PDB file with SEQRES, HELIX, SHEET and CRYST1 records, atoms N, CA, C and O in Angstrom:
SEQRES   1 A   72  MET TYR PRO ARG ILE ARG ASP LEU ARG GLU ASP LYS ASP          
SEQRES   2 A   72  MET ASN GLN THR GLN MET ALA LYS VAL LEU ASN MET SER          
SEQRES   3 A   72  GLN THR GLY TYR SER LYS TYR GLU THR GLY GLU ASN ASP          
SEQRES   4 A   72  ILE PRO THR ASN ILE LEU ILE SER LEU ALA GLU PHE HIS          
SEQRES   5 A   72  LYS THR ASN VAL ASP TYR ILE LEU GLY ILE THR GLU ASN          
SEQRES   6 A   72  SER GLU TYR PHE LYS ASN LEU                                  
HELIX    1 AA1 PRO A    3  ASP A   11  1                                   9    
HELIX    2 AA2 GLN A   16  VAL A   22  1                                   7    
HELIX    3 AA3 GLN A   27  THR A   35  1                                   9    
HELIX    4 AA4 THR A   42  PHE A   51  1                                  10    
HELIX    5 AA5 VAL A   56  LEU A   60  1                                   5    
CRYST1    1.000    1.000    1.000  90.00  90.00  90.00 P 1           1          
ATOM      1  N   MET A   1       9.883  -5.730   4.646  1.00  0.00           N  
ATOM      2  CA  MET A   1       8.516  -6.207   4.645  1.00  0.00           C  
ATOM      3  C   MET A   1       7.575  -5.031   4.911  1.00  0.00           C  
ATOM      4  O   MET A   1       7.884  -4.141   5.704  1.00  0.00           O  
ATOM      5  N   TYR A   2       6.447  -5.041   4.251  1.00  0.00           N  
ATOM      6  CA  TYR A   2       5.461  -3.978   4.383  1.00  0.00           C  
ATOM      7  C   TYR A   2       4.125  -4.569   4.855  1.00  0.00           C  
ATOM      8  O   TYR A   2       3.181  -4.663   4.071  1.00  0.00           O  
ATOM      9  N   PRO A   3       4.043  -4.964   6.120  1.00  0.00           N  
ATOM     10  CA  PRO A   3       2.819  -5.622   6.591  1.00  0.00           C  
ATOM     11  C   PRO A   3       1.589  -4.715   6.560  1.00  0.00           C  
ATOM     12  O   PRO A   3       0.460  -5.199   6.482  1.00  0.00           O  
ATOM     13  N   ARG A   4       1.805  -3.421   6.620  1.00  0.00           N  
ATOM     14  CA  ARG A   4       0.636  -2.535   6.665  1.00  0.00           C  
ATOM     15  C   ARG A   4      -0.114  -2.518   5.332  1.00  0.00           C  
ATOM     16  O   ARG A   4      -1.331  -2.336   5.323  1.00  0.00           O  
ATOM     17  N   ILE A   5       0.578  -2.701   4.213  1.00  0.00           N  
ATOM     18  CA  ILE A   5      -0.180  -2.704   2.958  1.00  0.00           C  
ATOM     19  C   ILE A   5      -1.049  -3.964   2.873  1.00  0.00           C  
ATOM     20  O   ILE A   5      -2.137  -3.935   2.296  1.00  0.00           O  
ATOM     21  N   ARG A   6      -0.572  -5.051   3.440  1.00  0.00           N  
ATOM     22  CA  ARG A   6      -1.406  -6.255   3.492  1.00  0.00           C  
ATOM     23  C   ARG A   6      -2.607  -6.019   4.397  1.00  0.00           C  
ATOM     24  O   ARG A   6      -3.737  -6.346   4.035  1.00  0.00           O  
ATOM     25  N   ASP A   7      -2.360  -5.450   5.576  1.00  0.00           N  
ATOM     26  CA  ASP A   7      -3.448  -5.186   6.521  1.00  0.00           C  
ATOM     27  C   ASP A   7      -4.481  -4.228   5.921  1.00  0.00           C  
ATOM     28  O   ASP A   7      -5.684  -4.452   6.053  1.00  0.00           O  
ATOM     29  N   LEU A   8      -4.021  -3.173   5.269  1.00  0.00           N  
ATOM     30  CA  LEU A   8      -4.934  -2.214   4.650  1.00  0.00           C  
ATOM     31  C   LEU A   8      -5.752  -2.876   3.547  1.00  0.00           C  
ATOM     32  O   LEU A   8      -6.953  -2.632   3.423  1.00  0.00           O  
ATOM     33  N   ARG A   9      -5.101  -3.709   2.753  1.00  0.00           N  
ATOM     34  CA  ARG A   9      -5.791  -4.428   1.676  1.00  0.00           C  
ATOM     35  C   ARG A   9      -6.852  -5.355   2.255  1.00  0.00           C  
ATOM     36  O   ARG A   9      -7.990  -5.380   1.785  1.00  0.00           O  
ATOM     37  N   GLU A  10      -6.476  -6.111   3.271  1.00  0.00           N  
ATOM     38  CA  GLU A  10      -7.412  -7.050   3.888  1.00  0.00           C  
ATOM     39  C   GLU A  10      -8.568  -6.322   4.575  1.00  0.00           C  
ATOM     40  O   GLU A  10      -9.685  -6.837   4.611  1.00  0.00           O  
ATOM     41  N   ASP A  11      -8.312  -5.133   5.119  1.00  0.00           N  
ATOM     42  CA  ASP A  11      -9.383  -4.341   5.735  1.00  0.00           C  
ATOM     43  C   ASP A  11     -10.460  -3.982   4.713  1.00  0.00           C  
ATOM     44  O   ASP A  11     -11.617  -3.771   5.075  1.00  0.00           O  
ATOM     45  N   LYS A  12     -10.080  -3.914   3.447  1.00  0.00           N  
ATOM     46  CA  LYS A  12     -11.036  -3.625   2.372  1.00  0.00           C  
ATOM     47  C   LYS A  12     -11.572  -4.905   1.735  1.00  0.00           C  
ATOM     48  O   LYS A  12     -12.256  -4.859   0.712  1.00  0.00           O  
ATOM     49  N   ASP A  13     -11.256  -6.046   2.348  1.00  0.00           N  
ATOM     50  CA  ASP A  13     -11.689  -7.353   1.822  1.00  0.00           C  
ATOM     51  C   ASP A  13     -11.292  -7.553   0.367  1.00  0.00           C  
ATOM     52  O   ASP A  13     -12.072  -8.047  -0.447  1.00  0.00           O  
ATOM     53  N   MET A  14     -10.055  -7.157   0.057  1.00  0.00           N  
ATOM     54  CA  MET A  14      -9.525  -7.314  -1.296  1.00  0.00           C  
ATOM     55  C   MET A  14      -8.448  -8.386  -1.292  1.00  0.00           C  
ATOM     56  O   MET A  14      -7.745  -8.574  -0.299  1.00  0.00           O  
ATOM     57  N   ASN A  15      -8.325  -9.090  -2.423  1.00  0.00           N  
ATOM     58  CA  ASN A  15      -7.199 -10.004  -2.563  1.00  0.00           C  
ATOM     59  C   ASN A  15      -6.084  -9.280  -3.325  1.00  0.00           C  
ATOM     60  O   ASN A  15      -6.267  -8.157  -3.795  1.00  0.00           O  
ATOM     61  N   GLN A  16      -4.939  -9.932  -3.437  1.00  0.00           N  
ATOM     62  CA  GLN A  16      -3.798  -9.291  -4.091  1.00  0.00           C  
ATOM     63  C   GLN A  16      -4.075  -8.978  -5.556  1.00  0.00           C  
ATOM     64  O   GLN A  16      -3.616  -7.956  -6.067  1.00  0.00           O  
ATOM     65  N   THR A  17      -4.814  -9.838  -6.229  1.00  0.00           N  
ATOM     66  CA  THR A  17      -5.130  -9.607  -7.639  1.00  0.00           C  
ATOM     67  C   THR A  17      -5.959  -8.340  -7.804  1.00  0.00           C  
ATOM     68  O   THR A  17      -5.711  -7.548  -8.713  1.00  0.00           O  
ATOM     69  N   GLN A  18      -6.930  -8.148  -6.939  1.00  0.00           N  
ATOM     70  CA  GLN A  18      -7.762  -6.947  -7.006  1.00  0.00           C  
ATOM     71  C   GLN A  18      -6.945  -5.688  -6.730  1.00  0.00           C  
ATOM     72  O   GLN A  18      -7.102  -4.677  -7.414  1.00  0.00           O  
ATOM     73  N   MET A  19      -6.070  -5.757  -5.721  1.00  0.00           N  
ATOM     74  CA  MET A  19      -5.240  -4.599  -5.404  1.00  0.00           C  
ATOM     75  C   MET A  19      -4.282  -4.296  -6.540  1.00  0.00           C  
ATOM     76  O   MET A  19      -4.062  -3.133  -6.880  1.00  0.00           O  
ATOM     77  N   ALA A  20      -3.715  -5.328  -7.124  1.00  0.00           N  
ATOM     78  CA  ALA A  20      -2.794  -5.143  -8.252  1.00  0.00           C  
ATOM     79  C   ALA A  20      -3.504  -4.470  -9.422  1.00  0.00           C  
ATOM     80  O   ALA A  20      -2.920  -3.634 -10.110  1.00  0.00           O  
ATOM     81  N   LYS A  21      -4.745  -4.830  -9.642  1.00  0.00           N  
ATOM     82  CA  LYS A  21      -5.518  -4.232 -10.738  1.00  0.00           C  
ATOM     83  C   LYS A  21      -5.706  -2.734 -10.497  1.00  0.00           C  
ATOM     84  O   LYS A  21      -5.600  -1.940 -11.432  1.00  0.00           O  
ATOM     85  N   VAL A  22      -5.983  -2.346  -9.257  1.00  0.00           N  
ATOM     86  CA  VAL A  22      -6.122  -0.935  -8.909  1.00  0.00           C  
ATOM     87  C   VAL A  22      -4.835  -0.183  -9.251  1.00  0.00           C  
ATOM     88  O   VAL A  22      -4.872   0.958  -9.711  1.00  0.00           O  
ATOM     89  N   LEU A  23      -3.704  -0.836  -9.020  1.00  0.00           N  
ATOM     90  CA  LEU A  23      -2.394  -0.217  -9.258  1.00  0.00           C  
ATOM     91  C   LEU A  23      -1.888  -0.421 -10.683  1.00  0.00           C  
ATOM     92  O   LEU A  23      -0.802   0.038 -11.035  1.00  0.00           O  
ATOM     93  N   ASN A  24      -2.683  -1.115 -11.502  1.00  0.00           N  
ATOM     94  CA  ASN A  24      -2.319  -1.384 -12.888  1.00  0.00           C  
ATOM     95  C   ASN A  24      -0.998  -2.157 -12.981  1.00  0.00           C  
ATOM     96  O   ASN A  24      -0.078  -1.771 -13.703  1.00  0.00           O  
ATOM     97  N   MET A  25      -0.936  -3.257 -12.231  1.00  0.00           N  
ATOM     98  CA  MET A  25       0.261  -4.082 -12.219  1.00  0.00           C  
ATOM     99  C   MET A  25      -0.134  -5.538 -12.030  1.00  0.00           C  
ATOM    100  O   MET A  25      -1.313  -5.846 -11.859  1.00  0.00           O  
ATOM    101  N   SER A  26       0.842  -6.429 -12.059  1.00  0.00           N  
ATOM    102  CA  SER A  26       0.563  -7.853 -11.880  1.00  0.00           C  
ATOM    103  C   SER A  26       0.418  -8.197 -10.398  1.00  0.00           C  
ATOM    104  O   SER A  26       0.927  -7.495  -9.524  1.00  0.00           O  
ATOM    105  N   GLN A  27      -0.285  -9.289 -10.143  1.00  0.00           N  
ATOM    106  CA  GLN A  27      -0.434  -9.778  -8.772  1.00  0.00           C  
ATOM    107  C   GLN A  27       0.928 -10.151  -8.209  1.00  0.00           C  
ATOM    108  O   GLN A  27       1.210  -9.881  -7.041  1.00  0.00           O  
ATOM    109  N   THR A  28       1.768 -10.761  -9.017  1.00  0.00           N  
ATOM    110  CA  THR A  28       3.106 -11.161  -8.569  1.00  0.00           C  
ATOM    111  C   THR A  28       3.922  -9.951  -8.141  1.00  0.00           C  
ATOM    112  O   THR A  28       4.588  -9.973  -7.106  1.00  0.00           O  
ATOM    113  N   GLY A  29       3.865  -8.897  -8.944  1.00  0.00           N  
ATOM    114  CA  GLY A  29       4.602  -7.676  -8.604  1.00  0.00           C  
ATOM    115  C   GLY A  29       4.111  -7.081  -7.298  1.00  0.00           C  
ATOM    116  O   GLY A  29       4.910  -6.664  -6.459  1.00  0.00           O  
ATOM    117  N   TYR A  30       2.792  -7.041  -7.126  1.00  0.00           N  
ATOM    118  CA  TYR A  30       2.235  -6.505  -5.886  1.00  0.00           C  
ATOM    119  C   TYR A  30       2.626  -7.371  -4.695  1.00  0.00           C  
ATOM    120  O   TYR A  30       2.980  -6.853  -3.635  1.00  0.00           O  
ATOM    121  N   SER A  31       2.563  -8.673  -4.866  1.00  0.00           N  
ATOM    122  CA  SER A  31       2.918  -9.606  -3.798  1.00  0.00           C  
ATOM    123  C   SER A  31       4.337  -9.359  -3.291  1.00  0.00           C  
ATOM    124  O   SER A  31       4.605  -9.461  -2.094  1.00  0.00           O  
ATOM    125  N   LYS A  32       5.225  -9.039  -4.197  1.00  0.00           N  
ATOM    126  CA  LYS A  32       6.625  -8.789  -3.815  1.00  0.00           C  
ATOM    127  C   LYS A  32       6.765  -7.535  -2.959  1.00  0.00           C  
ATOM    128  O   LYS A  32       7.723  -7.416  -2.195  1.00  0.00           O  
ATOM    129  N   TYR A  33       5.828  -6.601  -3.075  1.00  0.00           N  
ATOM    130  CA  TYR A  33       5.834  -5.441  -2.180  1.00  0.00           C  
ATOM    131  C   TYR A  33       5.402  -5.859  -0.779  1.00  0.00           C  
ATOM    132  O   TYR A  33       6.023  -5.467   0.210  1.00  0.00           O  
ATOM    133  N   GLU A  34       4.351  -6.647  -0.696  1.00  0.00           N  
ATOM    134  CA  GLU A  34       3.859  -7.082   0.619  1.00  0.00           C  
ATOM    135  C   GLU A  34       4.907  -7.889   1.373  1.00  0.00           C  
ATOM    136  O   GLU A  34       5.045  -7.739   2.587  1.00  0.00           O  
ATOM    137  N   THR A  35       5.642  -8.738   0.674  1.00  0.00           N  
ATOM    138  CA  THR A  35       6.641  -9.579   1.332  1.00  0.00           C  
ATOM    139  C   THR A  35       7.956  -8.855   1.573  1.00  0.00           C  
ATOM    140  O   THR A  35       8.803  -9.337   2.325  1.00  0.00           O  
ATOM    141  N   GLY A  36       8.132  -7.704   0.943  1.00  0.00           N  
ATOM    142  CA  GLY A  36       9.378  -6.965   1.079  1.00  0.00           C  
ATOM    143  C   GLY A  36      10.463  -7.425   0.119  1.00  0.00           C  
ATOM    144  O   GLY A  36      11.599  -6.957   0.188  1.00  0.00           O  
ATOM    145  N   GLU A  37      10.115  -8.342  -0.778  1.00  0.00           N  
ATOM    146  CA  GLU A  37      11.091  -8.804  -1.758  1.00  0.00           C  
ATOM    147  C   GLU A  37      11.524  -7.647  -2.661  1.00  0.00           C  
ATOM    148  O   GLU A  37      12.686  -7.567  -3.062  1.00  0.00           O  
ATOM    149  N   ASN A  38      10.586  -6.754  -2.978  1.00  0.00           N  
ATOM    150  CA  ASN A  38      10.884  -5.544  -3.746  1.00  0.00           C  
ATOM    151  C   ASN A  38      10.472  -4.332  -2.935  1.00  0.00           C  
ATOM    152  O   ASN A  38       9.453  -4.356  -2.245  1.00  0.00           O  
ATOM    153  N   ASP A  39      11.263  -3.268  -3.017  1.00  0.00           N  
ATOM    154  CA  ASP A  39      10.867  -2.004  -2.412  1.00  0.00           C  
ATOM    155  C   ASP A  39       9.732  -1.401  -3.230  1.00  0.00           C  
ATOM    156  O   ASP A  39       9.628  -1.632  -4.434  1.00  0.00           O  
ATOM    157  N   ILE A  40       8.898  -0.637  -2.570  1.00  0.00           N  
ATOM    158  CA  ILE A  40       7.762  -0.004  -3.239  1.00  0.00           C  
ATOM    159  C   ILE A  40       8.236   1.304  -3.869  1.00  0.00           C  
ATOM    160  O   ILE A  40       8.748   2.177  -3.168  1.00  0.00           O  
ATOM    161  N   PRO A  41       8.067   1.450  -5.194  1.00  0.00           N  
ATOM    162  CA  PRO A  41       8.443   2.711  -5.838  1.00  0.00           C  
ATOM    163  C   PRO A  41       7.582   3.868  -5.311  1.00  0.00           C  
ATOM    164  O   PRO A  41       6.447   3.661  -4.882  1.00  0.00           O  
ATOM    165  N   THR A  42       8.120   5.049  -5.348  1.00  0.00           N  
ATOM    166  CA  THR A  42       7.442   6.224  -4.807  1.00  0.00           C  
ATOM    167  C   THR A  42       6.049   6.410  -5.392  1.00  0.00           C  
ATOM    168  O   THR A  42       5.106   6.688  -4.651  1.00  0.00           O  
ATOM    169  N   ASN A  43       5.900   6.262  -6.702  1.00  0.00           N  
ATOM    170  CA  ASN A  43       4.585   6.488  -7.313  1.00  0.00           C  
ATOM    171  C   ASN A  43       3.558   5.464  -6.828  1.00  0.00           C  
ATOM    172  O   ASN A  43       2.387   5.805  -6.657  1.00  0.00           O  
ATOM    173  N   ILE A  44       3.972   4.229  -6.606  1.00  0.00           N  
ATOM    174  CA  ILE A  44       3.060   3.196  -6.086  1.00  0.00           C  
ATOM    175  C   ILE A  44       2.739   3.477  -4.621  1.00  0.00           C  
ATOM    176  O   ILE A  44       1.599   3.304  -4.188  1.00  0.00           O  
ATOM    177  N   LEU A  45       3.725   3.904  -3.871  1.00  0.00           N  
ATOM    178  CA  LEU A  45       3.528   4.240  -2.458  1.00  0.00           C  
ATOM    179  C   LEU A  45       2.498   5.358  -2.308  1.00  0.00           C  
ATOM    180  O   LEU A  45       1.626   5.297  -1.442  1.00  0.00           O  
ATOM    181  N   ILE A  46       2.605   6.367  -3.150  1.00  0.00           N  
ATOM    182  CA  ILE A  46       1.639   7.470  -3.114  1.00  0.00           C  
ATOM    183  C   ILE A  46       0.250   6.969  -3.507  1.00  0.00           C  
ATOM    184  O   ILE A  46      -0.744   7.339  -2.880  1.00  0.00           O  
ATOM    185  N   SER A  47       0.178   6.134  -4.534  1.00  0.00           N  
ATOM    186  CA  SER A  47      -1.109   5.578  -4.966  1.00  0.00           C  
ATOM    187  C   SER A  47      -1.755   4.756  -3.854  1.00  0.00           C  
ATOM    188  O   SER A  47      -2.961   4.849  -3.626  1.00  0.00           O  
ATOM    189  N   LEU A  48      -0.951   3.952  -3.167  1.00  0.00           N  
ATOM    190  CA  LEU A  48      -1.469   3.154  -2.058  1.00  0.00           C  
ATOM    191  C   LEU A  48      -2.008   4.044  -0.938  1.00  0.00           C  
ATOM    192  O   LEU A  48      -3.084   3.789  -0.397  1.00  0.00           O  
ATOM    193  N   ALA A  49      -1.257   5.082  -0.598  1.00  0.00           N  
ATOM    194  CA  ALA A  49      -1.691   5.992   0.463  1.00  0.00           C  
ATOM    195  C   ALA A  49      -2.994   6.680   0.081  1.00  0.00           C  
ATOM    196  O   ALA A  49      -3.897   6.801   0.909  1.00  0.00           O  
ATOM    197  N   GLU A  50      -3.097   7.129  -1.156  1.00  0.00           N  
ATOM    198  CA  GLU A  50      -4.321   7.791  -1.604  1.00  0.00           C  
ATOM    199  C   GLU A  50      -5.497   6.815  -1.627  1.00  0.00           C  
ATOM    200  O   GLU A  50      -6.592   7.150  -1.174  1.00  0.00           O  
ATOM    201  N   PHE A  51      -5.276   5.619  -2.150  1.00  0.00           N  
ATOM    202  CA  PHE A  51      -6.350   4.634  -2.232  1.00  0.00           C  
ATOM    203  C   PHE A  51      -6.875   4.256  -0.855  1.00  0.00           C  
ATOM    204  O   PHE A  51      -8.084   4.148  -0.652  1.00  0.00           O  
ATOM    205  N   HIS A  52      -5.966   4.057   0.085  1.00  0.00           N  
ATOM    206  CA  HIS A  52      -6.351   3.633   1.431  1.00  0.00           C  
ATOM    207  C   HIS A  52      -6.656   4.807   2.362  1.00  0.00           C  
ATOM    208  O   HIS A  52      -6.951   4.610   3.541  1.00  0.00           O  
ATOM    209  N   LYS A  53      -6.584   6.016   1.830  1.00  0.00           N  
ATOM    210  CA  LYS A  53      -6.871   7.223   2.622  1.00  0.00           C  
ATOM    211  C   LYS A  53      -6.031   7.276   3.893  1.00  0.00           C  
ATOM    212  O   LYS A  53      -6.535   7.469   4.999  1.00  0.00           O  
ATOM    213  N   THR A  54      -4.732   7.095   3.686  1.00  0.00           N  
ATOM    214  CA  THR A  54      -3.778   7.164   4.797  1.00  0.00           C  
ATOM    215  C   THR A  54      -2.560   7.929   4.310  1.00  0.00           C  
ATOM    216  O   THR A  54      -2.607   8.563   3.256  1.00  0.00           O  
ATOM    217  N   ASN A  55      -1.488   7.877   5.053  1.00  0.00           N  
ATOM    218  CA  ASN A  55      -0.284   8.595   4.646  1.00  0.00           C  
ATOM    219  C   ASN A  55       0.877   7.627   4.457  1.00  0.00           C  
ATOM    220  O   ASN A  55       0.862   6.508   4.970  1.00  0.00           O  
ATOM    221  N   VAL A  56       1.862   8.068   3.728  1.00  0.00           N  
ATOM    222  CA  VAL A  56       3.013   7.241   3.390  1.00  0.00           C  
ATOM    223  C   VAL A  56       3.775   6.817   4.642  1.00  0.00           C  
ATOM    224  O   VAL A  56       4.224   5.674   4.733  1.00  0.00           O  
ATOM    225  N   ASP A  57       3.925   7.710   5.593  1.00  0.00           N  
ATOM    226  CA  ASP A  57       4.645   7.370   6.824  1.00  0.00           C  
ATOM    227  C   ASP A  57       3.988   6.202   7.552  1.00  0.00           C  
ATOM    228  O   ASP A  57       4.676   5.355   8.122  1.00  0.00           O  
ATOM    229  N   TYR A  58       2.668   6.159   7.533  1.00  0.00           N  
ATOM    230  CA  TYR A  58       1.959   5.051   8.171  1.00  0.00           C  
ATOM    231  C   TYR A  58       2.258   3.741   7.430  1.00  0.00           C  
ATOM    232  O   TYR A  58       2.552   2.726   8.062  1.00  0.00           O  
ATOM    233  N   ILE A  59       2.185   3.762   6.119  1.00  0.00           N  
ATOM    234  CA  ILE A  59       2.458   2.560   5.331  1.00  0.00           C  
ATOM    235  C   ILE A  59       3.875   2.047   5.592  1.00  0.00           C  
ATOM    236  O   ILE A  59       4.095   0.839   5.688  1.00  0.00           O  
ATOM    237  N   LEU A  60       4.824   2.962   5.704  1.00  0.00           N  
ATOM    238  CA  LEU A  60       6.220   2.582   5.919  1.00  0.00           C  
ATOM    239  C   LEU A  60       6.535   2.205   7.360  1.00  0.00           C  
ATOM    240  O   LEU A  60       7.637   1.741   7.651  1.00  0.00           O  
ATOM    241  N   GLY A  61       5.582   2.398   8.261  1.00  0.00           N  
ATOM    242  CA  GLY A  61       5.797   2.034   9.656  1.00  0.00           C  
ATOM    243  C   GLY A  61       6.539   3.082  10.455  1.00  0.00           C  
ATOM    244  O   GLY A  61       7.041   2.798  11.542  1.00  0.00           O  
ATOM    245  N   ILE A  62       6.614   4.293   9.926  1.00  0.00           N  
ATOM    246  CA  ILE A  62       7.324   5.372  10.611  1.00  0.00           C  
ATOM    247  C   ILE A  62       6.475   5.960  11.732  1.00  0.00           C  
ATOM    248  O   ILE A  62       7.002   6.425  12.742  1.00  0.00           O  
ATOM    249  N   THR A  63       5.161   5.936  11.547  1.00  0.00           N  
ATOM    250  CA  THR A  63       4.247   6.493  12.527  1.00  0.00           C  
ATOM    251  C   THR A  63       3.069   5.547  12.732  1.00  0.00           C  
ATOM    252  O   THR A  63       2.767   4.709  11.882  1.00  0.00           O  
ATOM    253  N   GLU A  64       2.424   5.698  13.861  1.00  0.00           N  
ATOM    254  CA  GLU A  64       1.190   4.961  14.146  1.00  0.00           C  
ATOM    255  C   GLU A  64      -0.032   5.768  13.719  1.00  0.00           C  
ATOM    256  O   GLU A  64      -1.152   5.258  13.715  1.00  0.00           O  
ATOM    257  N   ASN A  65       0.193   7.029  13.361  1.00  0.00           N  
ATOM    258  CA  ASN A  65      -0.888   7.927  12.959  1.00  0.00           C  
ATOM    259  C   ASN A  65      -1.270   7.642  11.516  1.00  0.00           C  
ATOM    260  O   ASN A  65      -0.483   7.897  10.604  1.00  0.00           O  
ATOM    261  N   SER A  66      -2.467   7.116  11.300  1.00  0.00           N  
ATOM    262  CA  SER A  66      -2.891   6.777   9.952  1.00  0.00           C  
ATOM    263  C   SER A  66      -3.721   7.869   9.292  1.00  0.00           C  
ATOM    264  O   SER A  66      -4.310   7.650   8.233  1.00  0.00           O  
ATOM    265  N   GLU A  67      -3.769   9.051   9.917  1.00  0.00           N  
ATOM    266  CA  GLU A  67      -4.554  10.161   9.360  1.00  0.00           C  
ATOM    267  C   GLU A  67      -4.101  10.500   7.954  1.00  0.00           C  
ATOM    268  O   GLU A  67      -2.907  10.533   7.654  1.00  0.00           O  
ATOM    269  N   TYR A  68      -5.071  10.749   7.107  1.00  0.00           N  
ATOM    270  CA  TYR A  68      -4.832  11.065   5.697  1.00  0.00           C  
ATOM    271  C   TYR A  68      -4.558  12.547   5.545  1.00  0.00           C  
ATOM    272  O   TYR A  68      -5.393  13.374   5.912  1.00  0.00           O  
ATOM    273  N   PHE A  69      -3.392  12.894   5.005  1.00  0.00           N  
ATOM    274  CA  PHE A  69      -3.020  14.293   4.784  1.00  0.00           C  
ATOM    275  C   PHE A  69      -3.072  14.571   3.294  1.00  0.00           C  
ATOM    276  O   PHE A  69      -2.184  14.162   2.546  1.00  0.00           O  
ATOM    277  N   LYS A  70      -4.100  15.257   2.872  1.00  0.00           N  
ATOM    278  CA  LYS A  70      -4.234  15.565   1.454  1.00  0.00           C  
ATOM    279  C   LYS A  70      -3.969  17.032   1.212  1.00  0.00           C  
ATOM    280  O   LYS A  70      -4.470  17.901   1.926  1.00  0.00           O  
ATOM    281  N   ASN A  71      -3.168  17.292   0.186  1.00  0.00           N  
ATOM    282  CA  ASN A  71      -2.877  18.664  -0.265  1.00  0.00           C  
ATOM    283  C   ASN A  71      -2.266  19.537   0.833  1.00  0.00           C  
ATOM    284  O   ASN A  71      -2.705  20.665   1.055  1.00  0.00           O  
ATOM    285  N   LEU A  72      -1.276  19.021   1.499  1.00  0.00           N  
ATOM    286  CA  LEU A  72      -0.573  19.831   2.497  1.00  0.00           C  
ATOM    287  C   LEU A  72       0.567  20.556   1.838  1.00  0.00           C  
ATOM    288  O   LEU A  72       1.293  21.297   2.501  1.00  0.00           O  
TER     289      LEU A  72                                                      
END                                                                             
């Protein structure tokens, strides 16, 4: 389960359909990432981190530090 992508999406007042559109995918496909039914592919994970201005480790729950690291 990836609760942080839901929280990040909701912080932007977006629904799943809107987020899926940003990622160029279906709402159903995106929903399966939020529920953990499907693992998030690396390219989508990077896109999510960039869109939400955070880092992949934060999305995955590895760290509590949500600082955005760009071009390291």
